[in-house]
C-alpha positions as CSV (number, residue, x, y, z in Angstrom):
1,M,30.9,-52.8,52.0
2,T,34.0,-54.9,51.4
3,G,33.3,-58.5,50.4
4,A,29.6,-57.8,49.9
5,A,28.1,-58.7,46.6
6,K,27.1,-55.6,44.5
7,R,23.6,-55.6,43.6
8,P,22.7,-54.1,40.2
9,L,20.9,-50.8,40.5
10,P,17.2,-51.1,39.5
11,R,16.5,-49.9,36.0
12,P,14.2,-46.9,35.9
13,M,10.8,-47.5,34.5
14,S,10.5,-46.4,30.9
15,R,8.2,-43.4,30.4
16,P,6.2,-42.9,27.3
17,A,7.6,-40.1,25.1
18,P,5.7,-36.9,25.2
19,P,3.3,-36.4,22.3
20,R,4.7,-34.2,19.5
21,P,2.8,-31.0,18.9
22,V,0.4,-31.1,16.1
23,R,1.4,-28.8,13.2
24,A,-0.3,-27.8,10.1
25,T,1.0,-29.4,6.9
26,V,2.7,-26.5,5.1
27,P,3.5,-26.9,1.4
28,R,7.2,-27.2,0.7
29,P,8.9,-25.6,-2.4
30,P,8.9,-28.0,-5.4
31,A,12.2,-29.6,-6.1
32,G,14.0,-27.8,-8.8
33,S,11.9,-24.7,-8.3
34,G,14.5,-22.1,-9.4
35,G,17.0,-20.2,-7.4
36,P,19.5,-22.5,-5.6
37,Y,17.5,-25.5,-6.9
38,D,18.0,-24.6,-10.6
39,R,20.8,-26.4,-12.5
40,P,23.2,-24.1,-14.3
41,G,22.8,-24.2,-18.1
42,L,19.4,-25.9,-18.0
43,P,17.5,-24.5,-21.0
44,L,13.9,-23.4,-20.7
45,D,11.5,-26.0,-22.2
46,M,9.4,-23.4,-24.0
47,E,7.4,-26.1,-25.8
48,K,6.3,-27.7,-22.6
49,L,5.5,-24.3,-21.0
50,L,3.3,-23.2,-24.0
51,A,1.6,-26.6,-24.1
52,A,0.7,-26.0,-20.5
53,R,-0.8,-22.6,-21.4
54,L,-2.9,-24.3,-24.2
55,H,-4.2,-26.8,-21.6
56,A,-5.1,-23.9,-19.3
57,V,-7.0,-22.2,-22.2
58,K,-8.8,-25.4,-22.9
59,V,-10.1,-25.9,-19.4
60,R,-10.6,-22.2,-18.6
61,P,-11.6,-20.7,-21.9
62,Y,-12.9,-17.5,-20.3
63,L,-9.3,-16.6,-19.3
64,A,-7.9,-17.1,-22.8
65,A,-7.4,-13.4,-23.5
66,A,-5.4,-12.9,-20.3
67,L,-3.3,-16.1,-20.7
68,F,-2.2,-15.1,-24.2
69,A,-1.4,-11.5,-23.1
70,L,1.4,-12.7,-20.8
71,H,4.9,-12.4,-22.2
72,V,7.4,-15.1,-21.0
73,V,10.8,-14.0,-19.6
74,E,13.3,-16.7,-18.6
75,D,14.9,-16.0,-15.2
76,R,16.8,-18.4,-13.0
77,S,16.5,-16.3,-9.8
78,V,12.7,-16.8,-9.7
79,P,11.7,-19.6,-7.3
80,T,8.9,-21.0,-9.6
81,M,6.9,-18.6,-11.8
82,A,6.1,-15.0,-11.1
83,V,4.4,-12.0,-12.7
84,D,5.0,-8.2,-12.6
85,A,2.4,-5.5,-12.9
86,H,3.1,-5.1,-16.6
87,W,2.0,-8.6,-17.5
88,R,5.4,-10.3,-17.9
89,A,5.7,-13.9,-16.6
90,Y,9.1,-14.7,-15.2
91,V,9.8,-18.5,-15.3
92,S,12.4,-20.7,-13.8
93,P,13.8,-23.4,-16.3
94,G,14.2,-25.9,-13.4
95,F,10.6,-25.5,-12.3
96,V,9.3,-26.0,-15.8
97,A,11.5,-29.1,-16.2
98,R,10.3,-30.9,-13.1
99,T,6.6,-29.9,-13.1
100,P,3.9,-31.9,-15.0
101,V,2.1,-30.1,-17.8
102,E,-1.3,-30.2,-16.0
103,E,0.2,-28.6,-12.9
104,L,2.0,-26.0,-15.0
105,A,-1.4,-25.1,-16.5
106,G,-2.6,-24.5,-13.0
107,V,0.3,-22.2,-12.3
108,W,-0.5,-20.2,-15.5
109,V,-4.0,-19.7,-14.2
110,H,-2.8,-18.8,-10.7
111,E,-0.4,-16.1,-11.9
112,V,-2.8,-14.5,-14.3
113,S,-5.4,-14.4,-11.6
114,H,-3.1,-12.1,-9.5
115,L,-3.1,-9.6,-12.4
116,L,-6.8,-9.8,-13.3
117,R,-7.8,-9.2,-9.6
118,D,-5.4,-6.3,-9.4
119,H,-3.4,-7.7,-6.4
120,H,-0.5,-5.4,-7.2
121,G,-2.6,-2.2,-6.9
122,R,-4.6,-3.5,-3.9
123,G,-1.4,-4.6,-2.2
124,E,0.1,-1.1,-2.6
125,R,-3.0,0.5,-1.2
126,Y,-3.1,-1.8,1.8
127,A,0.6,-1.0,2.5
128,R,0.0,2.7,2.3
129,E,-3.1,2.6,4.5
130,H,-1.6,0.5,7.3
131,E,2.0,1.9,7.2
132,Q,3.5,-1.1,9.1
133,H,6.0,-3.8,8.3
134,G,4.8,-7.0,9.8
135,P,3.7,-7.6,13.4
136,G,5.4,-5.2,15.8
137,G,7.7,-3.9,13.0
138,R,9.9,-7.0,13.3
139,S,10.8,-9.6,10.7
140,E,9.7,-13.2,11.3
141,R,11.7,-16.4,11.5
142,G,12.8,-17.4,8.0
143,V,12.3,-13.9,6.5
144,R,15.3,-11.7,6.4
145,S,13.7,-8.3,6.9
146,A,10.5,-6.7,8.1
147,E,9.8,-5.4,4.6
148,G,10.2,-9.0,3.2
149,W,7.8,-10.3,5.9
150,E,5.2,-7.8,4.9
151,R,5.6,-8.7,1.3
152,L,5.2,-12.4,2.1
153,R,2.0,-11.7,4.1
154,R,0.4,-10.0,1.1
155,N,1.5,-12.7,-1.2
156,I,0.1,-15.4,1.1
157,A,-3.2,-13.5,1.5
158,A,-3.5,-13.0,-2.3
159,D,-2.9,-16.7,-2.9
160,F,-5.6,-17.5,-0.3
161,E,-8.1,-15.4,-2.3
162,I,-7.5,-17.1,-5.6
163,N,-6.5,-20.7,-4.7
164,D,-9.8,-21.7,-3.1
165,D,-11.8,-21.7,-6.4
166,I,-9.4,-21.9,-9.5
167,Y,-8.4,-25.6,-9.2
168,G,-10.3,-28.8,-10.1
169,D,-12.2,-29.5,-13.4
170,G,-9.0,-30.2,-15.3
171,L,-6.5,-28.2,-13.2
172,P,-4.9,-30.3,-10.4
173,L,-3.7,-28.5,-7.4
174,P,0.0,-27.7,-8.0
175,T,2.7,-28.7,-5.5
176,G,3.3,-25.9,-3.0
177,A,-0.1,-24.2,-3.4
178,V,-1.3,-22.5,-0.2
179,L,-4.9,-22.6,0.8
180,P,-6.9,-20.8,3.6
181,S,-7.4,-24.2,5.3
182,L,-3.7,-24.0,6.4
183,L,-4.8,-21.5,9.0
184,R,-8.3,-22.9,9.4
185,L,-9.7,-19.8,7.6
186,P,-12.9,-19.8,5.5
187,D,-12.8,-19.8,1.7
188,G,-14.2,-17.0,-0.4
189,L,-12.6,-14.0,1.4
190,L,-10.7,-11.2,-0.2
191,M,-6.9,-10.6,0.2
192,E,-7.6,-7.6,2.5
193,E,-9.9,-9.7,4.8
194,Y,-7.3,-12.4,5.2
195,L,-4.6,-9.8,6.1
196,R,-6.9,-8.3,8.7
197,T,-8.0,-11.5,10.3
198,A,-4.9,-13.7,10.3
199,S,-1.3,-13.1,11.5
200,M,0.3,-15.8,9.3
201,S,3.4,-15.7,11.4
202,G,3.3,-19.5,11.8
203,L,3.8,-19.8,8.0
204,A,6.8,-17.5,7.7
205,A,9.6,-20.1,7.9
206,D,7.9,-22.6,5.7
207,L,6.8,-20.3,3.0
208,A,9.8,-17.9,2.8
209,W,10.5,-19.4,-0.7
210,L,7.1,-18.2,-2.0
211,D,7.4,-15.3,-4.4
212,C,4.8,-14.6,-7.1
213,G,6.4,-11.2,-8.0
214,S,5.1,-7.7,-7.8
215,G,1.9,-8.7,-9.6
216,A,0.8,-10.4,-6.4
217,D,1.7,-7.7,-3.8
218,G,2.8,-4.5,-5.5
219,Q,6.4,-4.5,-4.3
220,E,8.9,-4.6,-7.2
221,R,11.7,-7.2,-7.3
222,P,15.3,-6.8,-8.4
223,W,14.9,-9.2,-11.3
224,E,11.9,-7.4,-12.8
225,L,12.2,-5.3,-16.0
226,G,10.2,-2.4,-14.6
227,P,7.8,-0.1,-16.4
228,D,10.4,0.8,-19.1
229,G,11.3,-2.8,-20.0
230,A,10.4,-4.6,-23.2
231,H,7.2,-6.4,-23.8
232,G,5.2,-4.7,-21.0
233,L,1.5,-3.8,-21.4
234,S,0.4,-0.2,-21.0
235,R,-2.5,0.7,-18.6
236,Q,-4.9,0.9,-21.5
237,Q,-3.8,-2.5,-22.8
238,R,-4.2,-4.1,-19.4
239,D,-7.7,-2.6,-19.0
240,A,-8.6,-4.0,-22.4
241,V,-7.5,-7.5,-21.4
242,R,-9.6,-7.3,-18.2
243,F,-12.6,-6.1,-20.2
244,R,-12.4,-9.0,-22.7
245,V,-12.1,-11.5,-19.8
246,A,-15.0,-9.9,-17.9
247,E,-17.2,-9.9,-21.1
248,G,-16.4,-13.6,-21.7
249,I,-17.4,-14.5,-18.2
250,K,-20.6,-12.5,-18.3
251,G,-21.4,-14.0,-21.7
252,R,-21.2,-17.6,-20.4
253,P,-21.6,-17.3,-16.6
254,G,-22.3,-21.0,-16.1
255,D,-18.7,-21.8,-17.0
256,A,-17.0,-19.7,-14.3
257,P,-17.0,-20.1,-10.5
258,E,-18.9,-17.7,-8.3
259,G,-15.7,-15.7,-7.4
260,W,-15.0,-15.0,-11.0
261,R,-18.6,-14.1,-11.8
262,R,-18.5,-11.6,-8.9
263,W,-15.2,-10.2,-10.2
264,A,-16.7,-9.8,-13.7
265,D,-19.6,-7.8,-12.3
266,E,-17.4,-5.5,-10.4
267,A,-14.5,-5.2,-12.9
268,F,-16.0,-2.3,-14.9
269,H,-18.5,-1.2,-12.4
270,P,-16.2,0.0,-9.5
271,P,-18.2,0.8,-6.4
272,Q,-18.1,4.2,-4.9
273,P,-15.1,5.0,-2.6
274,W,-17.2,4.4,0.5
275,R,-14.1,4.6,2.8
276,Q,-13.8,8.3,1.9
277,L,-17.5,9.0,1.8
278,L,-18.0,7.5,5.3
279,G,-14.9,9.3,6.6
280,A,-16.9,12.3,7.7
281,A,-19.2,10.1,9.7
282,V,-16.2,8.4,11.4
283,R,-14.8,11.8,12.3
284,S,-18.1,13.1,13.5
285,A,-18.6,10.0,15.7
286,A,-15.0,10.3,17.0
287,G,-15.6,14.0,17.9
288,A,-18.7,13.3,20.0
289,P,-18.0,12.7,23.7
290,G,-17.8,9.1,24.6
291,V,-18.6,8.0,21.0
292,G,-16.4,6.6,18.3
293,E,-13.2,6.3,20.3
294,D,-12.0,3.8,22.8
295,H,-8.7,3.1,24.5
296,S,-6.6,0.2,23.3
297,Y,-3.2,-1.3,24.4
298,R,-2.6,-3.0,21.0
299,R,-0.6,0.1,20.0
300,P,0.9,2.1,22.9
301,S,0.4,5.8,22.9
302,R,3.3,8.0,21.7
303,R,3.1,9.9,25.0
304,S,4.5,6.8,26.7
305,A,8.0,8.0,26.0
306,S,7.5,10.9,28.3
307,V,6.5,8.6,31.2
308,P,9.3,6.0,31.6
309,G,8.1,2.7,32.9
310,V,4.4,3.4,32.2
311,V,2.6,2.1,29.1
312,L,-0.2,4.4,28.1
313,P,-3.0,3.2,25.8
314,S,-3.8,4.9,22.5
315,L,-7.2,6.0,21.2
316,R,-8.8,3.7,18.6
317,R,-11.5,4.9,16.3
318,T,-14.6,2.7,16.0
319,P,-16.0,2.1,12.4
320,P,-19.4,3.7,12.0
321,R,-22.7,1.7,12.1
322,V,-24.3,2.0,8.7
323,C,-27.9,1.5,7.6
324,V,-28.4,1.2,3.9
325,V,-31.9,2.1,2.5
326,I,-32.4,0.6,-1.0
327,D,-35.1,2.0,-3.2
328,T,-37.0,-1.1,-4.5
329,S,-39.8,0.7,-6.3
330,G,-41.0,-0.2,-9.8
331,S,-38.9,2.6,-11.4
332,V,-35.7,0.9,-10.3
333,S,-34.5,-1.8,-12.7
334,D,-33.1,-5.2,-11.8
335,A,-29.7,-4.2,-13.0
336,E,-29.7,-1.1,-10.7
337,L,-30.7,-3.4,-7.8
338,G,-27.7,-5.5,-8.6
339,S,-25.6,-2.4,-8.5
340,A,-27.0,-1.6,-5.1
341,L,-25.9,-4.9,-3.8
342,L,-22.4,-4.3,-5.1
343,E,-22.4,-1.0,-3.2
344,V,-23.6,-2.8,0.0
345,A,-20.6,-5.2,-0.3
346,A,-18.2,-2.2,-0.8
347,I,-19.7,-0.5,2.3
348,S,-19.1,-3.6,4.4
349,R,-15.4,-3.6,3.3
350,A,-15.2,0.1,4.1
351,V,-16.1,-0.5,7.7
352,G,-13.3,-3.1,8.0
353,G,-15.4,-6.2,7.0
354,R,-17.6,-5.8,10.1
355,R,-20.9,-7.1,8.6
356,D,-22.4,-6.7,12.1
357,L,-22.2,-2.9,11.6
358,V,-24.2,-2.9,8.3
359,S,-28.0,-3.4,8.0
360,V,-30.2,-3.1,4.9
361,I,-33.8,-1.9,4.5
362,S,-35.8,-2.5,1.4
363,C,-38.2,0.4,0.7
364,D,-40.7,1.4,-2.0
365,A,-43.8,3.1,-0.6
366,A,-43.3,1.4,2.8
367,A,-40.2,0.3,4.5
368,G,-39.3,-3.3,5.3
369,V,-37.4,-4.7,8.3
370,A,-33.8,-3.8,8.9
371,V,-31.9,-6.9,7.9
372,P,-28.4,-7.6,9.2
373,L,-25.8,-8.1,6.5
374,C,-24.5,-11.7,6.1
375,R,-23.6,-11.8,2.4
376,A,-24.6,-9.0,0.1
377,E,-25.6,-11.3,-2.8
378,N,-28.1,-13.2,-0.5
379,I,-30.2,-10.2,0.5
380,A,-33.8,-10.5,-0.6
381,L,-34.9,-7.1,-1.9
382,V,-38.7,-6.7,-1.6
383,G,-40.8,-4.1,-3.3
384,G,-42.0,-3.0,-6.7
385,G,-44.6,-0.4,-5.9
386,G,-44.5,3.4,-5.5
387,T,-41.6,5.3,-3.9
388,D,-41.5,7.1,-0.5
389,L,-38.1,6.9,1.1
390,R,-39.3,8.9,4.1
391,S,-40.6,5.6,5.6
392,G,-37.1,4.1,5.1
393,F,-35.4,6.9,6.9
394,A,-37.9,6.6,9.8
395,R,-37.3,2.9,10.0
396,A,-33.5,3.3,10.0
397,L,-33.7,5.9,12.8
398,R,-35.9,3.5,14.9
399,S,-33.2,0.8,14.7
400,R,-31.3,0.0,17.9
401,P,-28.5,0.8,18.2
402,R,-29.1,3.9,16.0
403,P,-26.8,4.1,12.9
404,D,-24.0,6.6,12.7
405,V,-24.7,7.1,9.0
406,I,-27.6,6.4,6.6
407,V,-26.9,5.5,2.9
408,A,-29.9,5.8,0.6
409,L,-29.5,4.1,-2.9
410,T,-32.3,5.4,-5.1
411,D,-33.2,6.9,-8.5
412,G,-34.2,10.1,-6.8
413,Q,-37.9,10.0,-7.7
414,T,-39.1,10.1,-4.1
415,P,-40.2,12.6,-1.4
416,W,-37.4,13.4,1.1
417,P,-37.7,13.9,4.8
418,S,-38.5,17.5,5.7
419,A,-36.0,17.6,8.6
420,Q,-32.3,16.6,8.6
421,P,-31.8,13.2,10.3
422,P,-29.7,13.3,13.4
423,C,-26.8,11.4,11.6
424,R,-24.7,11.7,8.5
425,T,-26.5,10.9,5.2
426,V,-25.1,9.8,1.9
427,V,-27.4,9.5,-1.2
428,G,-26.4,7.3,-4.1
429,L,-28.3,8.2,-7.2
430,F,-28.9,5.9,-10.2
431,P,-28.4,7.9,-13.3
432,R,-31.6,9.3,-14.9
433,P,-32.4,11.8,-17.7
434,T,-32.6,15.4,-16.8
435,R,-36.4,15.4,-17.0
436,A,-38.2,12.3,-15.8
437,V,-41.2,11.0,-17.7
438,D,-44.6,10.8,-16.0
439,E,-47.6,9.9,-18.3
440,E,-50.1,11.5,-15.9
441,N,-48.1,14.7,-15.4
442,P,-45.8,15.7,-18.3
443,D,-44.4,18.6,-16.2
444,Y,-43.3,16.4,-13.4
445,V,-39.7,17.0,-12.2
446,P,-38.3,14.8,-9.3
447,D,-37.1,16.5,-6.2
448,A,-33.4,17.0,-5.9
449,P,-31.6,15.5,-3.0
450,P,-31.8,17.7,0.1
451,P,-28.9,20.0,0.8
452,W,-28.0,18.2,4.1
453,A,-27.2,15.0,2.2
454,R,-23.9,14.2,0.4
455,F,-24.9,12.6,-2.9
456,V,-23.0,10.7,-5.5
457,T,-23.8,9.0,-8.8
458,I,-23.9,5.2,-8.9
459,G,-22.6,3.5,-12.0
């Protein structure tokens, strides 16, 4: 087109930029929080650190014995502040220098909460029971190894358990604190429940800096002094500290949140190991044809290696359905009924937190309705008359679907079914004198639990 005027090309119409994906606001590590952020030669401001502990004692007096039991160790490789299982607190000088006193007080309470709630022991047990290192055995983005990712998961879940109720009323939320709301999870759950219900893989890159020490997850760190190091507490000393804190909370229960009151009730009344006690019921259900097992592709079968190109499912055991019959007769005290509710909560944890698999029947001389479990502390126990648990067993066996195991919590002063129920039975007995007292019959001796029931002592 020689000699023709060149027309300018039309400009393309501008398109709106695509919306950015919405992402949860994840806390970032505080500036100057140890490690690469720490300035060389910066001294630890011990006066500020101890002033923060005094503030924590002032606003949380029921934790005073635990807060004063911690021994401070200066360490620049710690990101912020961490604890080991022997009640040593490792502190970064840079973190102390840049954190306000009120926030430092919150960190004191946070770290000692890990130790009081035995997160190191519970974290070790969880790792042994599951025998896995993160989803699919792989490390996540931002975490160097699968072992480090599993440690981080336990640390996040432990923080979720304690951070939802320790702040406020004089303790501001520290910078970098993680809450269950980050993953839209409910408050008030235990560390094990958060680990089972949330993958947490979306938090790996942003929270790779988080490290509260072996006191939060049970995995030792290179910078910890270990069991033979100086200023560590023995097992007896640690138990004594927990006992003093629990007694302080029970003495003034109105000063502590619900989570701490529940911890104080359970601290020195450990519930029965229901996971082991219900294991026979699980094995029995799994051995029956068509019951207790199902195929699942979540974990491929080990036989898949012998069939190249074919993925075979594995068998998955189903937790047992449990019906708890609680003796509410006049011979059972209010304290023993409270113990029964603690056992119900432990049973729900033993079946993997599946509250839909647990129901409760109140029974004195007559049985009430089987109530599905929502929260153990909200169960209304009705009764106060005579005792006849035979009606409770009959009511449990009429439930649909029928339970795989019946747990009876009683003082033992009751008639027992003449025939063995068609399911596993565990009897929890409240302790009583060898010979029971009956004003009308001085020679009365309560019947012993039947031989077909496994029985244990409660409390």
